[in-house]
Biopython code that builds the backbone (N, CA, C, O; Angstrom):
import numpy as np
from Bio.PDB.StructureBuilder import StructureBuilder

atoms = [
    (1, "MET", "N", (0.841, -1.186, 0.006)),
    (1, "MET", "CA", (-0.001, -0.005, 0.003)),
    (1, "MET", "C", (0.884, 1.236, 0.003)),
    (1, "MET", "O", (1.852, 1.321, 0.759)),
    (2, "TYR", "N", (0.552, 2.171, -0.831)),
    (2, "TYR", "CA", (1.311, 3.407, -1.002)),
    (2, "TYR", "C", (0.880, 4.445, 0.015)),
    (2, "TYR", "O", (-0.311, 4.651, 0.246)),
    (3, "SER", "N", (1.871, 5.102, 0.626)),
    (3, "SER", "CA", (1.592, 6.151, 1.599)),
    (3, "SER", "C", (2.439, 7.370, 1.250)),
    (3, "SER", "O", (3.661, 7.271, 1.135)),
    (4, "THR", "N", (1.790, 8.517, 1.082)),
    (4, "THR", "CA", (2.522, 9.736, 0.751)),
    (4, "THR", "C", (3.482, 10.120, 1.863)),
    (4, "THR", "O", (4.598, 10.561, 1.587)),
    (5, "GLU", "N", (3.075, 9.962, 3.105)),
    (5, "GLU", "CA", (3.944, 10.295, 4.227)),
    (5, "GLU", "C", (5.208, 9.429, 4.216)),
    (5, "GLU", "O", (6.309, 9.925, 4.454)),
    (6, "LYS", "N", (5.043, 8.149, 3.942)),
    (6, "LYS", "CA", (6.196, 7.237, 3.874)),
    (6, "LYS", "C", (7.117, 7.656, 2.744)),
    (6, "LYS", "O", (8.339, 7.656, 2.898)),
    (7, "LEU", "N", (6.534, 8.012, 1.609)),
    (7, "LEU", "CA", (7.323, 8.426, 0.451)),
    (7, "LEU", "C", (8.155, 9.651, 0.778)),
    (7, "LEU", "O", (9.353, 9.673, 0.495)),
    (8, "ILE", "N", (7.548, 10.669, 1.367)),
    (8, "ILE", "CA", (8.249, 11.910, 1.696)),
    (8, "ILE", "C", (9.357, 11.656, 2.699)),
    (8, "ILE", "O", (10.466, 12.170, 2.549)),
    (9, "ALA", "N", (9.062, 10.863, 3.727)),
    (9, "ALA", "CA", (10.075, 10.554, 4.743)),
    (9, "ALA", "C", (11.240, 9.773, 4.145)),
    (9, "ALA", "O", (12.396, 10.020, 4.488)),
    (10, "ALA", "N", (10.942, 8.842, 3.262)),
    (10, "ALA", "CA", (11.999, 8.043, 2.647)),
    (10, "ALA", "C", (12.851, 8.897, 1.712)),
    (10, "ALA", "O", (14.075, 8.763, 1.708)),
    (11, "VAL", "N", (12.248, 9.748, 0.941)),
    (11, "VAL", "CA", (12.992, 10.617, 0.023)),
    (11, "VAL", "C", (13.896, 11.560, 0.812)),
    (11, "VAL", "O", (15.026, 11.832, 0.405)),
    (12, "GLN", "N", (13.399, 12.053, 1.928)),
    (12, "GLN", "CA", (14.179, 12.983, 2.746)),
    (12, "GLN", "C", (15.492, 12.333, 3.207)),
    (12, "GLN", "O", (16.492, 13.026, 3.394)),
    (13, "ASN", "N", (15.493, 11.026, 3.386)),
    (13, "ASN", "CA", (16.697, 10.323, 3.843)),
    (13, "ASN", "C", (17.781, 10.197, 2.768)),
    (13, "ASN", "O", (18.904, 9.792, 3.071)),
    (14, "TYR", "N", (17.457, 10.540, 1.518)),
    (14, "TYR", "CA", (18.391, 10.388, 0.411)),
    (14, "TYR", "C", (18.559, 11.726, -0.325)),
    (14, "TYR", "O", (17.906, 11.960, -1.341)),
    (15, "PRO", "N", (19.432, 12.598, 0.188)),
    (15, "PRO", "CA", (19.646, 13.905, -0.437)),
    (15, "PRO", "C", (20.075, 13.835, -1.908)),
    (15, "PRO", "O", (19.882, 14.792, -2.658)),
    (16, "CYS", "N", (20.645, 12.724, -2.311)),
    (16, "CYS", "CA", (21.045, 12.606, -3.720)),
    (16, "CYS", "C", (19.848, 12.694, -4.664)),
    (16, "CYS", "O", (20.009, 12.954, -5.857)),
    (17, "ILE", "N", (18.655, 12.478, -4.130)),
    (17, "ILE", "CA", (17.430, 12.564, -4.928)),
    (17, "ILE", "C", (16.961, 14.016, -5.073)),
    (17, "ILE", "O", (16.519, 14.419, -6.149)),
    (18, "TRP", "N", (17.054, 14.785, -4.014)),
    (18, "TRP", "CA", (16.401, 16.094, -4.003)),
    (18, "TRP", "C", (17.334, 17.289, -3.818)),
    (18, "TRP", "O", (16.932, 18.418, -4.101)),
    (19, "ASP", "N", (18.551, 17.083, -3.358)),
    (19, "ASP", "CA", (19.457, 18.188, -3.076)),
    (19, "ASP", "C", (20.341, 18.486, -4.281)),
    (19, "ASP", "O", (21.355, 17.821, -4.493)),
    (20, "MET", "N", (19.955, 19.489, -5.070)),
    (20, "MET", "CA", (20.681, 19.810, -6.283)),
    (20, "MET", "C", (22.078, 20.380, -6.013)),
    (20, "MET", "O", (22.902, 20.442, -6.925)),
    (21, "THR", "N", (22.347, 20.787, -4.799)),
    (21, "THR", "CA", (23.672, 21.305, -4.464)),
    (21, "THR", "C", (24.653, 20.188, -4.097)),
    (21, "THR", "O", (25.855, 20.432, -3.992)),
    (22, "SER", "N", (24.165, 19.002, -3.907)),
    (22, "SER", "CA", (25.003, 17.866, -3.551)),
    (22, "SER", "C", (25.748, 17.336, -4.768)),
    (22, "SER", "O", (25.195, 17.308, -5.868)),
    (23, "ASN", "N", (26.985, 16.919, -4.587)),
    (23, "ASN", "CA", (27.765, 16.296, -5.660)),
    (23, "ASN", "C", (27.117, 14.988, -6.091)),
    (23, "ASN", "O", (27.226, 14.604, -7.256)),
    (24, "GLU", "N", (26.458, 14.313, -5.195)),
    (24, "GLU", "CA", (25.820, 13.026, -5.477)),
    (24, "GLU", "C", (24.592, 13.188, -6.359)),
    (24, "GLU", "O", (24.133, 12.209, -6.948)),
    (25, "TYR", "N", (24.059, 14.369, -6.465)),
    (25, "TYR", "CA", (22.857, 14.607, -7.265)),
    (25, "TYR", "C", (23.042, 14.247, -8.726)),
    (25, "TYR", "O", (22.089, 13.841, -9.390)),
    (26, "MET", "N", (24.248, 14.390, -9.230)),
    (26, "MET", "CA", (24.528, 14.117, -10.653)),
    (26, "MET", "C", (24.807, 12.625, -10.912)),
    (26, "MET", "O", (24.892, 12.223, -12.072)),
    (27, "ASN", "N", (24.947, 11.830, -9.910)),
    (27, "ASN", "CA", (25.270, 10.422, -10.050)),
    (27, "ASN", "C", (23.965, 9.627, -10.247)),
    (27, "ASN", "O", (23.250, 9.329, -9.291)),
    (28, "GLU", "N", (23.680, 9.295, -11.513)),
    (28, "GLU", "CA", (22.417, 8.598, -11.835)),
    (28, "GLU", "C", (22.337, 7.205, -11.208)),
    (28, "GLU", "O", (21.259, 6.785, -10.785)),
    (29, "ASP", "N", (23.451, 6.487, -11.140)),
    (29, "ASP", "CA", (23.445, 5.153, -10.538)),
    (29, "ASP", "C", (23.087, 5.231, -9.064)),
    (29, "ASP", "O", (22.290, 4.438, -8.564)),
    (30, "LEU", "N", (23.683, 6.195, -8.375)),
    (30, "LEU", "CA", (23.403, 6.390, -6.963)),
    (30, "LEU", "C", (21.936, 6.763, -6.733)),
    (30, "LEU", "O", (21.293, 6.272, -5.806)),
    (31, "LYS", "N", (21.427, 7.635, -7.591)),
    (31, "LYS", "CA", (20.020, 8.054, -7.454)),
    (31, "LYS", "C", (19.070, 6.888, -7.719)),
    (31, "LYS", "O", (18.062, 6.740, -7.028)),
    (32, "PHE", "N", (19.388, 6.056, -8.721)),
    (32, "PHE", "CA", (18.520, 4.908, -8.998)),
    (32, "PHE", "C", (18.539, 3.929, -7.809)),
    (32, "PHE", "O", (17.504, 3.386, -7.421)),
    (33, "SER", "N", (19.719, 3.718, -7.249)),
    (33, "SER", "CA", (19.842, 2.856, -6.071)),
    (33, "SER", "C", (19.023, 3.446, -4.906)),
    (33, "SER", "O", (18.354, 2.714, -4.177)),
    (34, "ALA", "N", (19.084, 4.753, -4.748)),
    (34, "ALA", "CA", (18.292, 5.409, -3.686)),
    (34, "ALA", "C", (16.804, 5.248, -3.935)),
    (34, "ALA", "O", (16.035, 5.029, -2.999)),
    (35, "TRP", "N", (16.393, 5.358, -5.202)),
    (35, "TRP", "CA", (14.953, 5.181, -5.500)),
    (35, "TRP", "C", (14.505, 3.773, -5.187)),
    (35, "TRP", "O", (13.384, 3.577, -4.719)),
    (36, "LEU", "N", (15.355, 2.778, -5.434)),
    (36, "LEU", "CA", (15.015, 1.403, -5.078)),
    (36, "LEU", "C", (14.816, 1.267, -3.561)),
    (36, "LEU", "O", (13.904, 0.574, -3.108)),
    (37, "LYS", "N", (15.677, 1.933, -2.787)),
    (37, "LYS", "CA", (15.554, 1.878, -1.333)),
    (37, "LYS", "C", (14.307, 2.618, -0.858)),
    (37, "LYS", "O", (13.645, 2.192, 0.088)),
    (38, "VAL", "N", (13.993, 3.737, -1.529)),
    (38, "VAL", "CA", (12.762, 4.471, -1.185)),
    (38, "VAL", "C", (11.555, 3.584, -1.462)),
    (38, "VAL", "O", (10.644, 3.487, -0.640)),
    (39, "ALA", "N", (11.554, 2.935, -2.628)),
    (39, "ALA", "CA", (10.425, 2.073, -2.984)),
    (39, "ALA", "C", (10.296, 0.920, -2.000)),
    (39, "ALA", "O", (9.183, 0.529, -1.649)),
    (40, "GLU", "N", (11.419, 0.374, -1.554)),
    (40, "GLU", "CA", (11.370, -0.699, -0.554)),
    (40, "GLU", "C", (10.756, -0.208, 0.756)),
    (40, "GLU", "O", (9.988, -0.928, 1.395)),
    (41, "ALA", "N", (11.094, 1.012, 1.151)),
    (41, "ALA", "CA", (10.526, 1.565, 2.389)),
    (41, "ALA", "C", (9.042, 1.847, 2.247)),
    (41, "ALA", "O", (8.285, 1.676, 3.202)),
    (42, "VAL", "N", (8.616, 2.278, 1.068)),
    (42, "VAL", "CA", (7.209, 2.640, 0.848)),
    (42, "VAL", "C", (6.347, 1.377, 0.717)),
    (42, "VAL", "O", (5.264, 1.291, 1.295)),
    (43, "TYR", "N", (6.833, 0.421, -0.033)),
    (43, "TYR", "CA", (6.056, -0.822, -0.292)),
    (43, "TYR", "C", (6.527, -1.970, 0.580)),
    (43, "TYR", "O", (6.483, -3.111, 0.122)),
    (44, "ASN", "N", (6.968, -1.746, 1.786)),
    (44, "ASN", "CA", (7.674, -2.690, 2.629)),
    (44, "ASN", "C", (7.195, -4.128, 2.562)),
    (44, "ASN", "O", (8.017, -4.995, 2.267)),
    (45, "LEU", "N", (5.959, -4.447, 2.807)),
    (45, "LEU", "CA", (5.504, -5.839, 2.843)),
    (45, "LEU", "C", (5.399, -6.434, 1.434)),
    (45, "LEU", "O", (5.725, -7.604, 1.233)),
    (46, "GLU", "N", (4.959, -5.657, 0.484)),
    (46, "GLU", "CA", (4.823, -6.147, -0.881)),
    (46, "GLU", "C", (6.181, -6.341, -1.548)),
    (46, "GLU", "O", (6.308, -7.169, -2.450)),
    (47, "TRP", "N", (7.181, -5.607, -1.128)),
    (47, "TRP", "CA", (8.473, -5.547, -1.812)),
    (47, "TRP", "C", (9.137, -6.908, -1.903)),
    (47, "TRP", "O", (9.728, -7.239, -2.930)),
    (48, "GLU", "N", (9.051, -7.697, -0.851)),
    (48, "GLU", "CA", (9.729, -8.994, -0.827)),
    (48, "GLU", "C", (9.166, -9.957, -1.863)),
    (48, "GLU", "O", (9.869, -10.854, -2.328)),
    (49, "ASN", "N", (7.905, -9.775, -2.222)),
    (49, "ASN", "CA", (7.258, -10.686, -3.174)),
    (49, "ASN", "C", (7.437, -10.297, -4.634)),
    (49, "ASN", "O", (6.986, -11.014, -5.527)),
    (50, "LEU", "N", (8.085, -9.179, -4.879)),
    (50, "LEU", "CA", (8.245, -8.687, -6.252)),
    (50, "LEU", "C", (9.552, -9.193, -6.862)),
    (50, "LEU", "O", (10.540, -9.419, -6.163)),
    (51, "GLY", "N", (9.529, -9.365, -8.197)),
    (51, "GLY", "CA", (10.735, -9.718, -8.927)),
    (51, "GLY", "C", (11.560, -8.466, -9.197)),
    (51, "GLY", "O", (11.131, -7.352, -8.895)),
    (52, "ALA", "N", (12.736, -8.658, -9.762)),
    (52, "ALA", "CA", (13.652, -7.546, -10.006)),
    (52, "ALA", "C", (13.052, -6.519, -10.976)),
    (52, "ALA", "O", (13.190, -5.315, -10.761)),
    (53, "VAL", "N", (12.391, -6.984, -12.034)),
    (53, "VAL", "CA", (11.797, -6.082, -13.014)),
    (53, "VAL", "C", (10.648, -5.296, -12.388)),
    (53, "VAL", "O", (10.513, -4.095, -12.621)),
    (54, "GLU", "N", (9.831, -5.969, -11.600)),
    (54, "GLU", "CA", (8.711, -5.305, -10.922)),
    (54, "GLU", "C", (9.206, -4.260, -9.933)),
    (54, "GLU", "O", (8.595, -3.202, -9.783)),
    (55, "LYS", "N", (10.321, -4.557, -9.253)),
    (55, "LYS", "CA", (10.894, -3.601, -8.298)),
    (55, "LYS", "C", (11.368, -2.343, -9.031)),
    (55, "LYS", "O", (11.157, -1.228, -8.555)),
    (56, "GLU", "N", (12.003, -2.525, -10.178)),
    (56, "GLU", "CA", (12.448, -1.372, -10.949)),
    (56, "GLU", "C", (11.245, -0.551, -11.431)),
    (56, "GLU", "O", (11.287, 0.679, -11.416)),
    (57, "GLU", "N", (10.181, -1.227, -11.856)),
    (57, "GLU", "CA", (8.983, -0.521, -12.320)),
    (57, "GLU", "C", (8.338, 0.275, -11.178)),
    (57, "GLU", "O", (7.898, 1.408, -11.374)),
    (58, "LYS", "N", (8.289, -0.322, -10.003)),
    (58, "LYS", "CA", (7.719, 0.383, -8.840)),
    (58, "LYS", "C", (8.544, 1.612, -8.486)),
    (58, "LYS", "O", (7.997, 2.670, -8.177)),
    (59, "ALA", "N", (9.886, 1.461, -8.536)),
    (59, "ALA", "CA", (10.770, 2.590, -8.229)),
    (59, "ALA", "C", (10.596, 3.697, -9.259)),
    (59, "ALA", "O", (10.548, 4.872, -8.895)),
    (60, "LYS", "N", (10.501, 3.349, -10.524)),
    (60, "LYS", "CA", (10.310, 4.352, -11.574)),
    (60, "LYS", "C", (8.951, 5.033, -11.430)),
    (60, "LYS", "O", (8.834, 6.238, -11.651)),
    (61, "GLU", "N", (7.930, 4.270, -11.062)),
    (61, "GLU", "CA", (6.608, 4.850, -10.867)),
    (61, "GLU", "C", (6.627, 5.856, -9.712)),
    (61, "GLU", "O", (6.039, 6.932, -9.813)),
    (62, "LEU", "N", (7.300, 5.506, -8.627)),
    (62, "LEU", "CA", (7.407, 6.441, -7.498)),
    (62, "LEU", "C", (8.121, 7.726, -7.922)),
    (62, "LEU", "O", (7.690, 8.827, -7.581)),
    (63, "LYS", "N", (9.213, 7.573, -8.667)),
    (63, "LYS", "CA", (10.002, 8.716, -9.078)),
    (63, "LYS", "C", (9.263, 9.592, -10.089)),
    (63, "LYS", "O", (9.156, 10.805, -9.907)),
    (64, "ASN", "N", (8.764, 8.982, -11.135)),
    (64, "ASN", "CA", (8.208, 9.734, -12.253)),
    (64, "ASN", "C", (6.779, 10.186, -12.084)),
    (64, "ASN", "O", (6.363, 11.148, -12.730)),
    (65, "LYS", "N", (6.031, 9.541, -11.256)),
    (65, "LYS", "CA", (4.626, 9.914, -11.113)),
    (65, "LYS", "C", (4.325, 10.442, -9.716)),
    (65, "LYS", "O", (3.937, 11.599, -9.554)),
    (66, "LYS", "N", (4.500, 9.609, -8.728)),
    (66, "LYS", "CA", (4.043, 9.957, -7.368)),
    (66, "LYS", "C", (4.891, 11.071, -6.754)),
    (66, "LYS", "O", (4.343, 12.065, -6.278)),
    (67, "TRP", "N", (6.225, 10.920, -6.756)),
    (67, "TRP", "CA", (7.073, 11.958, -6.167)),
    (67, "TRP", "C", (6.951, 13.252, -6.960)),
    (67, "TRP", "O", (6.869, 14.335, -6.381)),
    (68, "LYS", "N", (6.939, 13.139, -8.270)),
    (68, "LYS", "CA", (6.841, 14.346, -9.101)),
    (68, "LYS", "C", (5.550, 15.109, -8.801)),
    (68, "LYS", "O", (5.568, 16.336, -8.708)),
    (69, "PHE", "N", (4.448, 14.409, -8.650)),
    (69, "PHE", "CA", (3.173, 15.060, -8.342)),
    (69, "PHE", "C", (3.207, 15.726, -6.971)),
    (69, "PHE", "O", (2.788, 16.875, -6.834)),
    (70, "VAL", "N", (3.698, 15.023, -5.960)),
    (70, "VAL", "CA", (3.754, 15.545, -4.603)),
    (70, "VAL", "C", (4.701, 16.763, -4.537)),
    (70, "VAL", "O", (4.365, 17.794, -3.953)),
    (71, "ARG", "N", (5.872, 16.620, -5.142)),
    (71, "ARG", "CA", (6.853, 17.724, -5.134)),
    (71, "ARG", "C", (6.336, 18.937, -5.884)),
    (71, "ARG", "O", (6.454, 20.060, -5.393)),
    (72, "ASP", "N", (5.766, 18.735, -7.060)),
    (72, "ASP", "CA", (5.251, 19.850, -7.858)),
    (72, "ASP", "C", (4.109, 20.561, -7.160)),
    (72, "ASP", "O", (4.026, 21.788, -7.208)),
    (73, "ALA", "N", (3.226, 19.812, -6.511)),
    (73, "ALA", "CA", (2.113, 20.423, -5.763)),
    (73, "ALA", "C", (2.653, 21.268, -4.608)),
    (73, "ALA", "O", (2.143, 22.356, -4.338)),
    (74, "TYR", "N", (3.669, 20.772, -3.939)),
    (74, "TYR", "CA", (4.278, 21.524, -2.841)),
    (74, "TYR", "C", (4.937, 22.805, -3.349)),
    (74, "TYR", "O", (4.754, 23.878, -2.774)),
    (75, "LEU", "N", (5.713, 22.682, -4.441)),
    (75, "LEU", "CA", (6.397, 23.864, -4.974)),
    (75, "LEU", "C", (5.401, 24.910, -5.473)),
    (75, "LEU", "O", (5.652, 26.108, -5.347)),
    (76, "LYS", "N", (4.279, 24.472, -6.036)),
    (76, "LYS", "CA", (3.241, 25.397, -6.458)),
    (76, "LYS", "C", (2.649, 26.107, -5.232)),
    (76, "LYS", "O", (2.425, 27.317, -5.251)),
    (77, "TYR", "N", (2.405, 25.350, -4.190)),
    (77, "TYR", "CA", (1.865, 25.925, -2.953)),
    (77, "TYR", "C", (2.810, 26.971, -2.391)),
    (77, "TYR", "O", (2.364, 28.053, -2.009)),
    (78, "VAL", "N", (4.120, 26.676, -2.331)),
    (78, "VAL", "CA", (5.091, 27.601, -1.820)),
    (78, "VAL", "C", (5.163, 28.852, -2.694)),
    (78, "VAL", "O", (5.253, 29.966, -2.179)),
    (79, "SER", "N", (5.124, 28.673, -3.997)),
    (79, "SER", "CA", (5.180, 29.804, -4.920)),
    (79, "SER", "C", (3.979, 30.710, -4.734)),
    (79, "SER", "O", (4.127, 31.932, -4.725)),
    (80, "GLU", "N", (2.799, 30.142, -4.587)),
    (80, "GLU", "CA", (1.605, 30.937, -4.403)),
    (80, "GLU", "C", (1.615, 31.669, -3.067)),
    (80, "GLU", "O", (1.121, 32.792, -2.967)),
    (81, "GLU", "N", (2.172, 31.041, -2.050)),
    (81, "GLU", "CA", (2.275, 31.680, -0.731)),
    (81, "GLU", "C", (3.194, 32.899, -0.785)),
    (81, "GLU", "O", (2.930, 33.915, -0.141)),
    (82, "LYS", "N", (4.266, 32.789, -1.552)),
    (82, "LYS", "CA", (5.215, 33.891, -1.669)),
    (82, "LYS", "C", (4.636, 35.063, -2.463)),
    (82, "LYS", "O", (5.039, 36.208, -2.259)),
    (83, "ASN", "N", (3.695, 34.784, -3.365)),
    (83, "ASN", "CA", (3.166, 35.810, -4.243)),
    (83, "ASN", "C", (1.952, 36.548, -3.670)),
    (83, "ASN", "O", (1.366, 37.384, -4.358)),
    (84, "ILE", "N", (1.567, 36.260, -2.441)),
    (84, "ILE", "CA", (0.445, 36.972, -1.838)),
    (84, "ILE", "C", (0.950, 38.360, -1.432)),
    (84, "ILE", "O", (1.933, 38.495, -0.702)),
    (85, "ARG", "N", (0.270, 39.357, -1.912)),
    (85, "ARG", "CA", (0.678, 40.730, -1.606)),
    (85, "ARG", "C", (0.144, 41.130, -0.218)),
    (85, "ARG", "O", (-0.929, 40.706, 0.213)),
    (86, "SER", "N", (0.932, 41.950, 0.444)),
    (86, "SER", "CA", (0.485, 42.392, 1.747)),
    (86, "SER", "C", (-0.724, 43.313, 1.559)),
    (86, "SER", "O", (-0.770, 44.112, 0.623)),
    (87, "GLY", "N", (-1.670, 43.191, 2.435)),
    (87, "GLY", "CA", (-2.887, 43.984, 2.349)),
    (87, "GLY", "C", (-3.899, 43.410, 1.375)),
    (87, "GLY", "O", (-4.977, 43.978, 1.199)),
    (88, "SER", "N", (-3.573, 42.295, 0.741)),
    (88, "SER", "CA", (-4.522, 41.718, -0.204)),
    (88, "SER", "C", (-5.631, 41.039, 0.540)),
    (88, "SER", "O", (-5.480, 40.632, 1.692)),
    (89, "GLU", "N", (-6.736, 40.923, -0.127)),
    (89, "GLU", "CA", (-7.913, 40.295, 0.451)),
    (89, "GLU", "C", (-7.617, 38.846, 0.798)),
    (89, "GLU", "O", (-6.985, 38.130, 0.022)),
    (90, "GLY", "N", (-8.066, 38.425, 1.939)),
    (90, "GLY", "CA", (-7.868, 37.043, 2.334)),
    (90, "GLY", "C", (-8.651, 36.121, 1.449)),
    (90, "GLY", "O", (-9.778, 36.427, 1.059)),
    (91, "THR", "N", (-8.058, 34.987, 1.128)),
    (91, "THR", "CA", (-8.748, 34.013, 0.307)),
    (91, "THR", "C", (-8.888, 32.718, 1.084)),
    (91, "THR", "O", (-8.106, 32.415, 1.984)),
    (92, "LYS", "N", (-9.889, 31.982, 0.713)),
    (92, "LYS", "CA", (-10.091, 30.673, 1.339)),
    (92, "LYS", "C", (-9.314, 29.654, 0.518)),
    (92, "LYS", "O", (-9.857, 28.978, -0.355)),
    (93, "LYS", "N", (-8.063, 29.572, 0.819)),
    (93, "LYS", "CA", (-7.176, 28.683, 0.091)),
    (93, "LYS", "C", (-6.891, 27.449, 0.926)),
    (93, "LYS", "O", (-6.598, 27.534, 2.119)),
    (94, "LYS", "N", (-6.982, 26.315, 0.281)),
    (94, "LYS", "CA", (-6.732, 25.068, 0.977)),
    (94, "LYS", "C", (-5.230, 24.903, 1.202)),
    (94, "LYS", "O", (-4.456, 24.973, 0.247)),
    (95, "PRO", "N", (-4.811, 24.687, 2.436)),
    (95, "PRO", "CA", (-3.382, 24.501, 2.701)),
    (95, "PRO", "C", (-2.881, 23.169, 2.176)),
    (95, "PRO", "O", (-3.640, 22.204, 2.085)),
    (96, "ASN", "N", (-1.622, 23.118, 1.837)),
    (96, "ASN", "CA", (-1.010, 21.879, 1.395)),
    (96, "ASN", "C", (-0.873, 20.950, 2.590)),
    (96, "ASN", "O", (-0.298, 21.326, 3.612)),
    (97, "ALA", "N", (-1.397, 19.748, 2.465)),
    (97, "ALA", "CA", (-1.437, 18.809, 3.583)),
    (97, "ALA", "C", (-0.033, 18.362, 4.020)),
    (97, "ALA", "O", (0.161, 17.956, 5.165)),
    (98, "PHE", "N", (0.935, 18.438, 3.114)),
    (98, "PHE", "CA", (2.256, 17.925, 3.424)),
    (98, "PHE", "C", (3.316, 19.043, 3.513)),
    (98, "PHE", "O", (4.516, 18.770, 3.492)),
    (99, "ALA", "N", (2.862, 20.283, 3.611)),
    (99, "ALA", "CA", (3.789, 21.421, 3.611)),
    (99, "ALA", "C", (4.793, 21.321, 4.752)),
    (99, "ALA", "O", (5.976, 21.591, 4.546)),
    (100, "GLN", "N", (4.369, 20.951, 5.912)),
    (100, "GLN", "CA", (5.267, 20.889, 7.075)),
    (100, "GLN", "C", (6.363, 19.848, 6.871)),
    (100, "GLN", "O", (7.533, 20.138, 7.120)),
    (101, "ILE", "N", (6.015, 18.655, 6.428)),
    (101, "ILE", "CA", (7.022, 17.612, 6.314)),
    (101, "ILE", "C", (7.875, 17.745, 5.052)),
    (101, "ILE", "O", (8.930, 17.120, 4.947)),
    (102, "MET", "N", (7.423, 18.556, 4.098)),
    (102, "MET", "CA", (8.204, 18.748, 2.870)),
    (102, "MET", "C", (9.068, 20.006, 2.926)),
    (102, "MET", "O", (9.713, 20.357, 1.938)),
    (103, "SER", "N", (9.085, 20.672, 4.051)),
    (103, "SER", "CA", (9.834, 21.909, 4.160)),
    (103, "SER", "C", (11.340, 21.703, 3.976)),
    (103, "SER", "O", (12.057, 22.685, 3.786)),
    (104, "PHE", "N", (11.840, 20.485, 4.025)),
    (104, "PHE", "CA", (13.255, 20.230, 3.782)),
    (104, "PHE", "C", (13.651, 20.646, 2.364)),
    (104, "PHE", "O", (14.827, 20.893, 2.098)),
    (105, "LEU", "N", (12.675, 20.726, 1.449)),
    (105, "LEU", "CA", (12.981, 21.122, 0.067)),
    (105, "LEU", "C", (13.237, 22.620, -0.059)),
    (105, "LEU", "O", (13.784, 23.058, -1.071)),
    (106, "ASN", "N", (12.861, 23.409, 0.927)),
    (106, "ASN", "CA", (12.996, 24.841, 0.848)),
    (106, "ASN", "C", (14.429, 25.320, 0.678)),
    (106, "ASN", "O", (14.669, 26.378, 0.097)),
    (107, "THR", "N", (15.366, 24.556, 1.174)),
    (107, "THR", "CA", (16.746, 24.984, 1.118)),
    (107, "THR", "C", (17.369, 24.802, -0.267)),
    (107, "THR", "O", (18.385, 25.428, -0.568)),
    (108, "THR", "N", (16.781, 23.964, -1.106)),
    (108, "THR", "CA", (17.393, 23.650, -2.388)),
    (108, "THR", "C", (16.578, 24.032, -3.586)),
    (108, "THR", "O", (17.066, 23.915, -4.710)),
    (109, "THR", "N", (15.374, 24.477, -3.406)),
    (109, "THR", "CA", (14.543, 24.778, -4.562)),
    (109, "THR", "C", (14.488, 26.279, -4.800)),
    (109, "THR", "O", (14.059, 27.049, -3.942)),
    (110, "ASN", "N", (14.920, 26.661, -5.952)),
    (110, "ASN", "CA", (14.844, 28.050, -6.387)),
    (110, "ASN", "C", (14.169, 28.088, -7.744)),
    (110, "ASN", "O", (14.512, 27.326, -8.648)),
    (111, "LYS", "N", (13.222, 28.970, -7.871)),
    (111, "LYS", "CA", (12.493, 29.072, -9.122)),
    (111, "LYS", "C", (13.354, 29.810, -10.141)),
    (111, "LYS", "O", (14.044, 30.777, -9.819)),
    (112, "ARG", "N", (13.291, 29.322, -11.387)),
    (112, "ARG", "CA", (14.029, 29.996, -12.442)),
    (112, "ARG", "C", (13.447, 31.358, -12.718)),
    (112, "ARG", "O", (12.247, 31.579, -12.558)),
    (113, "LYS", "N", (14.300, 32.270, -13.131)),
    (113, "LYS", "CA", (13.849, 33.631, -13.445)),
    (113, "LYS", "C", (13.570, 33.758, -14.918)),
    (113, "LYS", "O", (13.179, 34.829, -15.383)),
]
sb = StructureBuilder()
sb.init_structure("model")
sb.init_model(0)
sb.init_chain("A")
sb.init_seg("    ")
for serial, (resi, resn, name, xyz) in enumerate(atoms, 1):
    if name == "N":
        sb.init_residue(resn, " ", resi, " ")
    sb.init_atom(name, np.array(xyz, "f"), 0.0, 1.0, " ", f" {name:<3s}", serial, name[0])
structure = sb.get_structure()
């Protein structure tokens, strides 16, 4: 069973995945190995019953779909929070459910100009 909280916590343990300032960030083999470990942490009980090909597919799915969606939603939330002008009318905006636990990304994410 997939859990977003487990995914975020597991990714946080591997800076080579998310820290663009790290030298390890450019090492694709290391990142793939880290994604396999993240997938193992997320799918813990199911993981043992999967074959090697299925494990790679699960890791790629986490990276390309689930993590990308969660990360992009968080970055959009942060961007919108920064663009609120002082004195602007309050809006009923839904807070990002994972903003607190994803705050580790704040140190490495800079929007392009």
